[in-house]
N, C-alpha and C positions, 0 to 999 in steps of 0.2 A: 503494499500501500503505498501511495505519495500522500504526505501530508501537505496542508495548502500553505505555498510559499506565503511570504509576506508581498504585500504590494509591492509593484516594481519602481525604484529611485527614480524620482523625478528631477530632472533637470529644468530649470525656468527656461533655457535657450529653447528647449524642444516642445515649447507649451503650445496645444492645438494641433500637433503632428504624430503621427504614430510611429512609436521608437517599435523597429522590426528586426530580428535576428534573424539571420540563416543558418540552418543546421544542415551543412551539406555545401561542399566547395567546389564539387566536381562539376560535369558538364554545365547542367543545369543549374545548380548551385551557382556558377560565376555569372550566369546571366541575370539571374533573380538580385543576386546584390548588386550589378551594375545596375539594375533598373529601379531599385530601391535608392539607392545612393543619388540617382538623378530624380527623384519624384519629389514634388511642392510640397505635398501633404504627409511625407515620411522622413524618417531618419535611421539609417544604418546604424544599428546598435553594435554589432558586431558579428564574427561567423564562430561557428563551431564544426569541426571536422576532425575525425580522428587523425588524419594527416597534417598534421600541423604546418608542414611546409608547404604544402598545398595552400591551407587555408591561409597562410600569410601572404602566399603570392595573389590570391584572388583579393586578398582586405587591401594590399597596397595598392591594385590595380582600379579598387573602389572606393578609393581615396584616405586610405589609413585607418580604416575600420579596425576595433580592436580584435586579437584572436584570442576566444574566452572557451573554457569550459562548460559543457554545457549548463551546472547548477549557476554559475555566475553569468552566462549571457541571460538567464530567465529571471535573475534580479535586475539587468539592466534593459530589458524589455517589455512592452505591453502585447507585443504579437511574434507569433517563431512561424517562419516558411522552411517547410520542410523538403527539401531536394536530397534525400538519401536513398539508396538502394531501397526497392518495396517492402523487404521483411525487417528494417529498421524503421517504417514509418508507424506501425502501431508503439513502441515503447518511447519513441520521442515524442508522438504527439499526446501520448496517455500524462506524461511527466509534465510538458507546458500545459496543457489542459488543468491538470492537477493544480498547478503553480497558479492558475487562474490567468493565463495567457490566451489569447485570440490564436487560430491556428489556420493558416494555408498549406494544405498537406498536396504535394504532386500526386497523382494517380499512378494505381490506385490508392484510393484511401487507405487500403492494408491489405495484408497477405490473404487474409482467411474472413468469411462473412460474419464469425464471432466476434473478430478485432474490430471489426467495421461499427458493427452494432453498440459494441462497448463506447468505443469512440464519441459515436453519436448518444448514447445516454450521458456519458460523462462530461460532453459541451452543454448537455440542456441543463444535467443539474447544476452546472459552474456558471449558467448564464452566459456562456462564451460563443464565440463566431468557429464555426468550424466549416471552413470550405474547401472544396476539392478541384483540384488543379487540372480540369478538365478544359484544356484551353479553347478547343476549337467553341465553345458556349460563345467566347466574347470575341469570334473573326466575323469579318465582313460578308463572308459567304453564308452564316448559321444564318443570320439577319435576313438578305437574299430570298435564301430557301424558305425560311417561316415565314416570310411576308407574303408568298405566293402558293404555298401548299399547303394547308393545313388538315386534309382529311387523304393523306397517301393510301393508295392500295399496294402498292408493289415498291420496293425501292431496292437498287442496286448500289453497291457502294464497294470501290476497289481501290487498295491503298498499297502500292509496290515501292521498293527502296531495295537501293545496293546494301550489300553485307557490311557490316561495320560492329567492331567486336563490343562498343557500348551498348549497353542494352541486354543483351543475352544473359544475365543474369536470370531473366525471366523469358516465357515464350512471348512470340509474336502478338499472341492473343492479348497479352498484359502491357505488351510493349506498343505496337501499333493498333490492332483491331480494336480496343477498347475506344479509340479515340470514335469511330464510325458507331461502334454500338452505342454510345452516348450520344451522340447525334440524332440518332434513330429513335434511341429512347424517347429523347426530346421532343422529336416530331410525332410520333403515333402513341396515343392518348389510351393506351391499351396494355394490361399484362400480356406476359411471354405466356403462350401455351405450350410449345414444342421448340428444340432446337435438334438440327441434324447437321452434323460437323464432321469434316476429316481435316488433318493436317500431317505433316512430316518435319522430323527434326533432321536437318541437311549439312547445316554448317556450325551447330552447338550441341547443346546436350537438350535443347527445349526444342521445341516446334517452332521453324523458321518460315513456314509457310502454312495456311488456315484457309479453308473456306467454310463459312458457315450459313444455313438456312433457317430464319427463324422466322417462327408463325404466331401472332398474336392472337386473342381471344377474339378478337372484333372482326378477324380475318385478312388483316393485312400480313403480308410476306415482304420479308427482306433477304437479301440475300449479298454476303460482305466476304468479300475476299481481302487476304492482309498477306505479302511477303518482304522479308527482309534480305532476300539473295535475289533479286531482279537485277537487269543490266541496267535498266533505269528508274525514275522515279516516275510513277504517275499518281493521281490524288482526284479522283471522279466520282460523282455520283449521279442517280438517275432515279428520277420519281413518274410513276403512274400516277394518275386520280382523275375523277371527274372535273376536277378544276383545270385538268390539262397537263400536259409531259413537260417535266422539265431537266434539262443536262446541266449539270456543273462542273467546270474542270477546274479544281481547285489549285492547280500549278499554273495555266495561263490567268487564272482570276476571269473567266469568262463563265457567263450563266445566259442559257438560252430557255425560251418559255414561249410552247406553242398552246395558245389557248384561246378564248373568247373575249378577254376583257382586256387583255394588255398589247401595247407595239403595234406594228404597221399591218395593215391586212394582208393576207395571202390569196391572192387571187385563185378563182377555182375550187376554194378548199369549202366552199358554204358557212363562212363567216370566220373561220380560224385566222387568230394573230401570231404573229411571230415577233418577241420581244428578246434582243440580245443586251445585256447588262455585262458592264465590266467595273469591276474595282483597284481604286490604287491598294499600293502597299500597305500594309495596315501592321501598327506595331500591336500584336495581340497580347504580348505579356504584358506591356504598360497596362492596356485597359484590363486584363486581369487583375492586376495590381492596385489601379482606381477602384475597380469595384470591393475588392476587399479593404481597401483603406475608408470607403462609403458607409461599408457597412459595419467596421468598428467605431467609426469616429458618430457618423451621421444617422445609425440607427436603419441604413438602407437593406432593402432584402439582398439575399445571399443568391448570387446567381446560381451557383451550384454548391449546393447545400450536402448536408451528411447523406441526407436520403437520397437522392441524386448519385452519390458516390457509391453506396450501397448499392442501388440497383443497376448500375453499369460494372460493377465488380459482379453480383451474381449474374448478370447474363454472361461475363467473360468466364465465370467458371463454369455454368452450362455449358460453352460451348467446348472448354477442355474435356469435361465429363464426355460428352459427346464424340469426341474425338478418340479420347480412350475406348470407349464401346465401340467405335468403327476400326480402329486397331485391332482390337481384339477378334473381332469378327473376320477382318482379312487374313490375320495369322491362323485363324482355326479353318480358314478354306483353303489354306496353301498361297493365297492372292500375295503374300509376301511375308519374310523370314519374321521367325521369332527373333525378338531381341535378347540378347544372353542377358543370363541374370548378371547383377551387380556383385562384384565382387569381395567377399565376405572378407572383413577385417582379420588381420593377423592374430 
């Protein structure tokens, strides 16, 4: 059990701004630290990372913020951003919330559903903000899609990327697919009825490529493909509905909508119109930070709250379980070879 920590020490120079600590000085932690240091309504209170040398490098780049042990960092901040490996999300967030600090935790919210629900309960008991870093909820493309399609019948999402060692501590489902799972869940107002998925580990110990067909209780179906072993980067989404057909290319930042209400008339189509929308480069991470600061300081609604994080994690774990069942079936049939049993400890 963690005891309640005393209120964070206040500096009059930071009055009216949110003092944010960052736990994790890796790839994403560095970006978070730099954004906090540049934010008008936030102050970078310090960094924590088990690799003190790496933390010092990021701290220097972010303007000389102090590198602190976690207890000291919690004493100096009002809120903590957690950008550590997924298995560390729960213990770090639990300690911060128990100390009375607001938390922005990178996705996934935790490694297991029991951990995620425990964090949601603790945040509620402590009266603190718990926001989950599903970054695309703050993106221009998310707004463009949800402004046009509200009752989808079918969604197809593709997210492909070349292989990079970073992120391979988890499967491609928790690394990449969870982005599109969260977007789909934000668009479809219905519980999941079933998941049928398959995937394979190619370059790491976890699945590097996966495909999932998700059926919702209202009848909507989503097909989601994710790969981190592709030759090129591709991020697309297509949606069919009675409102029209929408195709979004997230890399090209272009959206095309065929419907009856928006855009220029399409001759010979019986009244259909075609709308093409482009959006400029958008600092999605800064937008995420702004929403977090507004929730903490102003009481604004949390854009991606703990329940949204739990729903995305639950969907991702359902995909993982379905992949395991599919693999077992393929092994029994002889379609693929059985995986060798893990070596026993000496």
